[in-house]
C-alpha positions as CSV (number, residue, x, y, z in Angstrom):
1,M,0.0,0.0,0.0
2,E,1.3,3.4,-0.9
3,K,1.8,6.0,1.8
4,L,-1.4,8.1,2.1
5,I,-0.6,11.6,3.1
6,G,-3.3,14.0,4.1
7,K,-6.0,11.6,3.1
8,N,-8.3,9.2,4.9
9,L,-8.0,5.4,4.4
10,N,-11.0,4.0,2.5
11,V,-12.1,1.0,4.6
12,S,-14.5,-1.9,3.9
13,I,-16.0,-3.8,6.8
14,F,-17.0,-7.4,6.2
15,I,-19.9,-8.7,8.5
16,S,-22.2,-11.7,8.9
17,G,-24.2,-11.1,12.0
18,R,-25.3,-8.5,14.6
19,G,-22.6,-5.9,13.6
20,S,-21.6,-4.7,17.1
21,N,-17.9,-4.4,16.1
22,L,-19.0,-2.7,12.9
23,L,-20.9,-0.1,15.1
24,S,-17.8,0.5,17.2
25,L,-15.7,1.1,14.1
26,I,-18.3,3.4,12.6
27,N,-18.2,5.4,15.9
28,Y,-14.4,5.4,15.8
29,S,-14.4,6.7,12.2
30,K,-16.4,9.7,13.3
31,I,-14.0,10.9,16.0
32,K,-11.8,13.9,15.3
33,N,-8.4,12.9,13.7
34,S,-9.6,9.4,12.8
35,K,-7.8,8.4,9.6
36,I,-10.4,5.9,8.5
37,K,-13.4,6.4,6.3
38,I,-15.8,3.5,6.1
39,N,-17.4,3.6,2.7
40,L,-18.3,0.0,2.0
41,I,-19.8,-2.9,3.9
42,I,-19.9,-6.4,2.6
43,S,-22.2,-9.1,4.1
44,N,-22.7,-12.7,3.2
45,N,-26.0,-12.7,5.1
46,K,-29.0,-10.6,4.0
47,F,-30.5,-10.9,7.5
48,S,-27.4,-9.5,9.2
49,R,-28.5,-7.0,11.8
50,G,-25.3,-5.0,11.0
51,L,-26.9,-3.9,7.7
52,E,-29.2,-1.6,9.8
53,F,-26.1,0.3,10.9
54,A,-25.0,0.7,7.3
55,K,-28.4,2.1,6.4
56,K,-28.6,4.4,9.4
57,N,-25.2,5.8,8.7
58,K,-25.7,6.0,4.9
59,I,-22.8,3.6,4.1
60,K,-22.9,1.7,0.9
61,Y,-23.3,-2.0,1.3
62,H,-23.5,-5.2,-0.8
63,I,-24.9,-8.6,0.1
64,V,-22.9,-11.3,-1.5
65,N,-24.2,-14.9,-1.9
66,Y,-21.4,-17.3,-1.0
67,S,-22.9,-20.5,-2.4
68,K,-20.3,-20.2,-5.2
69,K,-17.2,-18.9,-3.4
70,N,-15.0,-18.1,-6.4
71,Q,-17.8,-16.1,-8.0
72,A,-18.6,-14.4,-4.7
73,E,-14.9,-13.3,-4.2
74,L,-14.6,-12.0,-7.7
75,K,-17.7,-9.9,-7.2
76,I,-16.3,-8.6,-3.9
77,L,-13.0,-7.7,-5.5
78,R,-14.8,-5.7,-8.1
79,Y,-16.7,-3.8,-5.4
80,L,-13.4,-3.1,-3.5
81,R,-11.7,-1.8,-6.6
82,K,-14.6,0.4,-7.6
83,N,-14.6,2.0,-4.1
84,K,-10.8,2.3,-4.0
85,I,-10.6,0.3,-0.7
86,D,-7.3,0.6,1.1
87,L,-8.0,-1.7,4.1
88,I,-10.5,-4.5,4.9
89,C,-11.6,-5.1,8.5
90,L,-13.3,-8.4,9.1
91,A,-15.8,-8.0,11.9
92,G,-17.6,-11.3,12.6
93,F,-17.4,-12.3,9.0
94,M,-18.1,-16.1,9.1
95,K,-16.4,-17.0,5.8
96,I,-12.8,-17.8,5.2
97,L,-11.2,-15.7,2.5
98,S,-9.2,-17.7,-0.1
99,S,-5.5,-17.3,-0.6
100,N,-6.3,-16.1,-4.1
101,F,-8.5,-13.4,-2.8
102,I,-5.9,-12.2,-0.3
103,K,-3.2,-12.2,-3.0
104,K,-5.4,-10.3,-5.5
105,F,-6.6,-7.6,-3.0
106,K,-2.9,-6.8,-2.2
107,N,-3.7,-4.3,0.6
108,P,-3.9,-5.2,4.3
109,I,-6.8,-7.2,5.8
110,L,-7.4,-7.2,9.5
111,N,-9.5,-9.6,11.6
112,I,-10.6,-9.7,15.2
113,H,-10.7,-13.1,16.8
114,P,-12.3,-14.1,20.2
115,S,-9.3,-15.7,21.8
116,I,-5.7,-15.0,22.8
117,L,-4.1,-16.3,19.7
118,P,-2.3,-18.6,19.0
119,R,-4.7,-20.5,21.4
120,Y,-8.0,-21.6,19.9
121,K,-7.9,-20.7,16.2
122,G,-11.2,-21.2,14.3
123,L,-14.6,-21.6,16.0
124,N,-16.0,-22.4,19.5
125,T,-13.3,-20.5,21.3
126,H,-15.3,-19.8,24.4
127,M,-16.3,-23.5,24.8
128,K,-12.7,-24.6,24.4
129,A,-11.4,-22.0,27.0
130,I,-14.0,-23.1,29.6
131,K,-13.5,-26.8,28.9
132,N,-9.7,-26.5,29.4
133,K,-10.3,-24.5,32.6
134,D,-8.3,-21.5,31.4
135,K,-7.9,-18.6,33.8
136,F,-8.0,-16.0,30.9
137,S,-9.6,-15.6,27.5
138,G,-9.7,-12.5,25.4
139,A,-9.5,-11.1,21.9
140,T,-6.8,-10.6,19.2
141,V,-6.6,-8.3,16.2
142,H,-4.3,-9.8,13.6
143,L,-3.3,-9.5,9.9
144,V,-5.1,-12.0,7.7
145,T,-3.0,-14.5,5.8
146,P,-3.9,-17.6,3.9
147,K,-3.3,-19.7,7.1
148,L,-6.3,-19.5,9.4
149,D,-5.9,-17.1,12.4
150,S,-2.1,-17.2,12.0
151,G,-1.2,-13.7,10.7
152,K,1.0,-11.2,12.6
153,I,-0.7,-10.1,15.9
154,I,-1.3,-6.4,16.2
155,L,-3.0,-6.2,19.6
156,Q,-4.5,-8.5,22.3
157,K,-6.5,-8.0,25.4
158,K,-7.3,-10.5,28.2
159,V,-10.4,-11.0,30.3
160,R,-10.5,-13.2,33.4
161,I,-12.6,-16.3,33.3
162,S,-14.5,-16.9,36.5
163,K,-15.6,-20.3,37.7
164,Y,-19.2,-19.2,37.1
165,D,-18.7,-18.3,33.5
166,T,-20.6,-20.1,30.7
167,E,-20.0,-19.9,27.0
168,K,-22.6,-17.1,26.9
169,T,-21.3,-15.0,29.7
170,L,-17.7,-15.4,28.5
171,A,-18.7,-14.4,24.9
172,K,-20.4,-11.3,26.4
173,K,-17.2,-10.3,28.3
174,V,-15.0,-10.8,25.3
175,L,-17.3,-8.9,23.0
176,K,-17.2,-6.0,25.3
177,I,-13.4,-5.7,25.1
178,E,-13.5,-6.3,21.3
179,H,-15.4,-3.0,20.8
180,K,-12.4,-1.0,22.3
181,L,-9.7,-3.3,21.1
182,Y,-10.4,-3.1,17.4
183,P,-10.2,0.7,16.9
184,T,-7.1,0.8,19.1
185,A,-5.5,-1.9,17.1
186,I,-6.3,-0.1,13.8
187,E,-4.7,3.0,15.2
188,K,-1.6,1.1,16.2
189,F,-1.4,-0.6,12.8
190,L,-1.7,2.6,10.9
191,K,1.1,4.3,13.0
192,K,3.4,1.3,12.6
193,S,2.7,1.1,8.9
194,N,3.4,4.9,8.7
195,L,0.1,5.4,6.8
């Protein structure tokens, strides 16, 4: 990515569900001195509640059917190019991007994952943490690479797991820290990348 001087980064957020991390990023983009401008939202789910935040904030969005992954990704790449997207943030996007997509997009892709990576890559992170009687869980923001949840870690934050926690209560705790962690991690990433 070329250095962007005196210009906001055009960001696309990919979502599948309720969009609470999307909302925290929209709020972050509105603060003074924020370098990001969210101008495209991609969802693989037409019932995603996060699309309501897109409509409310007048952000362009596209719903992409993932039944044929190759076609879906080609369509998304066209949308990204058309909107001159500099950075993708995955925020609860429940599809795995192909190595071909990552290579063709060329610019950075960030993801937020509900565990302290490298522990518990993939799904069911809260169940695994409780089952293994971990004392802490948390969230990680990392760069996306073709290898699942294995890219360079940008920022992590822990939460304590109490003996009374269930998957549901732990998920709630982790989600709460995600909302602060993601904007902070983006800021750190942009400074380190000198963008």
